[in-house]
VOKEBA-709681 format. One record per residue (C-alpha): x negated, y negated, z negated. Coordinates in steps of 0.001 Angstrom, whole numbers, plus 500000, padded with zeros to 6 digits. Each point is the difference from the previous one (the first is absolute). Example, Ala and Ser with C-alpha at 12.3 -4.5 7.8 and 13.67 -1.06 7.14 Angstrom:
2
px: 487700&py: 504500&pz: 492200
px: 498630&py: 496560&pz: 500660
END
This chain:
190
px: 094416&py: 362122&pz: 730040
px: 500293&py: 502945&pz: 502130
px: 503506&py: 500213&pz: 501724
px: 500938&py: 503372&pz: 501314
px: 502609&py: 499719&pz: 502820
px: 501838&py: 503158&pz: 501007
px: 501550&py: 500605&pz: 503383
px: 503418&py: 500275&pz: 501454
px: 502274&py: 502346&pz: 498035
px: 497285&py: 500756&pz: 497602
px: 499227&py: 499192&pz: 496368
px: 497250&py: 499620&pz: 497377
px: 500926&py: 503526&pz: 499184
px: 498688&py: 501266&pz: 503443
px: 496847&py: 502229&pz: 499755
px: 497882&py: 496937&pz: 501062
px: 501579&py: 497762&pz: 497570
px: 499583&py: 502393&pz: 497102
px: 496326&py: 500861&pz: 500901
px: 499242&py: 496348&pz: 500363
px: 501475&py: 499100&pz: 496495
px: 498245&py: 502891&pz: 498397
px: 496605&py: 499090&pz: 501601
px: 500246&py: 496339&pz: 499049
px: 501043&py: 500942&pz: 496348
px: 497022&py: 502278&pz: 499791
px: 497262&py: 497998&pz: 501752
px: 501265&py: 496463&pz: 499713
px: 502194&py: 499654&pz: 496859
px: 499122&py: 496344&pz: 499570
px: 501655&py: 499180&pz: 503468
px: 503294&py: 498247&pz: 500276
px: 501759&py: 502643&pz: 502150
px: 503429&py: 499297&pz: 501584
px: 501979&py: 502744&pz: 501752
px: 503566&py: 498784&pz: 500436
px: 502883&py: 502139&pz: 501460
px: 500855&py: 497745&pz: 503008
px: 503636&py: 499312&pz: 500800
px: 501289&py: 501652&pz: 503229
px: 500679&py: 496740&pz: 501750
px: 496696&py: 498610&pz: 501479
px: 500767&py: 496306&pz: 499146
px: 500623&py: 501039&pz: 496383
px: 496840&py: 502020&pz: 499948
px: 497849&py: 497086&pz: 501199
px: 501695&py: 497578&pz: 497510
px: 498851&py: 502357&pz: 497279
px: 496495&py: 500521&pz: 501344
px: 499537&py: 496268&pz: 500483
px: 501062&py: 499249&pz: 496518
px: 497513&py: 502487&pz: 498574
px: 497203&py: 498612&pz: 502079
px: 500758&py: 496311&pz: 499329
px: 500238&py: 500750&pz: 496235
px: 496663&py: 501711&pz: 499964
px: 498438&py: 497354&pz: 502109
px: 501342&py: 497267&pz: 497751
px: 498472&py: 501773&pz: 497038
px: 496586&py: 500001&pz: 501653
px: 499944&py: 503756&pz: 500662
px: 498094&py: 501427&pz: 503077
px: 502288&py: 501609&pz: 502536
px: 499603&py: 503416&pz: 501409
px: 502406&py: 502258&pz: 501715
px: 500563&py: 503604&pz: 501082
px: 502736&py: 500492&pz: 502491
px: 501227&py: 503157&pz: 501614
px: 502051&py: 500097&pz: 503343
px: 502506&py: 497018&pz: 499733
px: 498246&py: 499036&pz: 496783
px: 496767&py: 499614&pz: 502116
px: 501956&py: 497650&pz: 502319
px: 501213&py: 498002&pz: 497019
px: 496391&py: 500038&pz: 498430
px: 498604&py: 498489&pz: 503316
px: 502270&py: 497123&pz: 499676
px: 499273&py: 499416&pz: 496374
px: 496158&py: 500216&pz: 500451
px: 500103&py: 497679&pz: 502892
px: 502411&py: 497510&pz: 498433
px: 498756&py: 500001&pz: 496299
px: 496608&py: 501428&pz: 500236
px: 498339&py: 502993&pz: 498448
px: 498796&py: 503383&pz: 501303
px: 502371&py: 502708&pz: 501263
px: 499637&py: 503617&pz: 500647
px: 502577&py: 501244&pz: 502492
px: 500916&py: 503751&pz: 500188
px: 501298&py: 501022&pz: 503472
px: 501631&py: 496608&pz: 500216
px: 503062&py: 498998&pz: 502038
px: 498973&py: 497569&pz: 502695
px: 503246&py: 499237&pz: 501687
px: 502603&py: 501436&pz: 497678
px: 502769&py: 497714&pz: 501425
px: 499751&py: 501983&pz: 503236
px: 500957&py: 503166&pz: 498173
px: 502929&py: 498830&pz: 497992
px: 502656&py: 500903&pz: 502584
px: 499234&py: 503657&pz: 499248
px: 501019&py: 499472&pz: 496333
px: 503180&py: 497833&pz: 500415
px: 502674&py: 501632&pz: 497803
px: 500155&py: 501800&pz: 496736
px: 496610&py: 500930&pz: 498358
px: 499353&py: 501935&pz: 496920
px: 496900&py: 499466&pz: 497753
px: 499149&py: 503333&pz: 498316
px: 497771&py: 498244&pz: 497466
px: 502594&py: 497509&pz: 498753
px: 503145&py: 502124&pz: 500874
px: 501305&py: 496882&pz: 501818
px: 502179&py: 499863&pz: 502979
px: 499779&py: 496827&pz: 501990
px: 500660&py: 498442&pz: 503367
px: 497346&py: 498853&pz: 502481
px: 501506&py: 497316&pz: 502315
px: 498911&py: 498251&pz: 503013
px: 499093&py: 496919&pz: 498098
px: 497265&py: 501791&pz: 498111
px: 498113&py: 500206&pz: 503225
px: 499756&py: 496199&pz: 500181
px: 499284&py: 499867&pz: 496220
px: 496951&py: 502294&pz: 500489
px: 498806&py: 498147&pz: 503215
px: 499880&py: 496798&pz: 497893
px: 496841&py: 501369&pz: 498181
px: 498054&py: 501155&pz: 503155
px: 496447&py: 499014&pz: 500126
px: 499249&py: 500596&pz: 503766
px: 496333&py: 499058&pz: 499749
px: 497768&py: 500658&pz: 496920
px: 498277&py: 496677&pz: 499210
px: 497979&py: 501269&pz: 497012
px: 498759&py: 503427&pz: 500939
px: 497592&py: 500174&pz: 497005
px: 503231&py: 500284&pz: 497713
px: 501076&py: 503392&pz: 501406
px: 498921&py: 503566&pz: 499771
px: 502163&py: 502240&pz: 502070
px: 500310&py: 503742&pz: 499536
px: 501604&py: 501997&pz: 502836
px: 500516&py: 503629&pz: 500969
px: 500455&py: 500881&pz: 503574
px: 502610&py: 502642&pz: 499161
px: 502459&py: 497349&pz: 498606
px: 503311&py: 501429&pz: 501289
px: 502104&py: 496749&pz: 499144
px: 497804&py: 497203&pz: 501269
px: 497570&py: 499725&pz: 502999
px: 496621&py: 499516&pz: 498348
px: 498802&py: 498390&pz: 503165
px: 502084&py: 497009&pz: 499391
px: 498165&py: 499440&pz: 496727
px: 496625&py: 500549&pz: 501631
px: 500874&py: 497311&pz: 502459
px: 501180&py: 497426&pz: 497468
px: 497341&py: 500694&pz: 497364
px: 497029&py: 500588&pz: 502417
px: 497938&py: 497262&pz: 498317
px: 500559&py: 501353&pz: 496471
px: 498452&py: 502689&pz: 498060
px: 501505&py: 503213&pz: 501354
px: 500112&py: 503564&pz: 498919
px: 501482&py: 502285&pz: 502706
px: 500287&py: 503718&pz: 499137
px: 500970&py: 502620&pz: 502403
px: 503285&py: 501973&pz: 499482
px: 501723&py: 499319&pz: 496712
px: 503485&py: 498573&pz: 499802
px: 502061&py: 496905&pz: 498953
px: 499432&py: 500747&pz: 496354
px: 496202&py: 499789&pz: 500501
px: 498853&py: 503440&pz: 498996
px: 497106&py: 499864&pz: 497497
px: 500913&py: 496439&pz: 498874
px: 498914&py: 500827&pz: 496411
px: 496470&py: 500409&pz: 501364
px: 499941&py: 496496&pz: 501319
px: 500938&py: 498182&pz: 496846
px: 496464&py: 499404&pz: 498834
px: 499029&py: 498344&pz: 503305
px: 503292&py: 498111&pz: 500041
px: 499327&py: 498477&pz: 496578
px: 496311&py: 499319&pz: 500852
px: 501223&py: 497995&pz: 503019
px: 502799&py: 498151&pz: 498048
px: 497916&py: 499125&pz: 496993
px: 496457&py: 499344&pz: 501311
END
């Protein structure tokens, strides 16, 4: 199973989500591909993700993940806890430190949902922190130094012992992501 995990205030309908789904459908149609729309509350999002992973694991499926931004943070937890390989795209490293900026009403343009970010969400997210990577061979981390949302140096520090691709410039969306999908799949499925 390949589980694609989108970031905060995003969706499977984001450019990365759509490009990933199209690539998998064209090049790996046999693959069990999961790309859920996550609930806006972090604890509910993790309950959903854990249920998907536990069901796949119980069915004997191999576990692989692609996580973007906050989805990369969640994918780190899942890969460390349940096993499997993960590709992280400009992952959040300490998202709980950023939550204060988002407290209040938020709007997700992909889902047309208005929701509240509350202080408790910070603790909910912190619960899934993996401060040290114990299984570096499980991770391939793609970073662009021009990420305007997250400090890529935090990811370099956390994932220094993992396979890394660090591109100059770019942005949080990871410009040129579509050109990385072949190497992403090669890593995940080899």
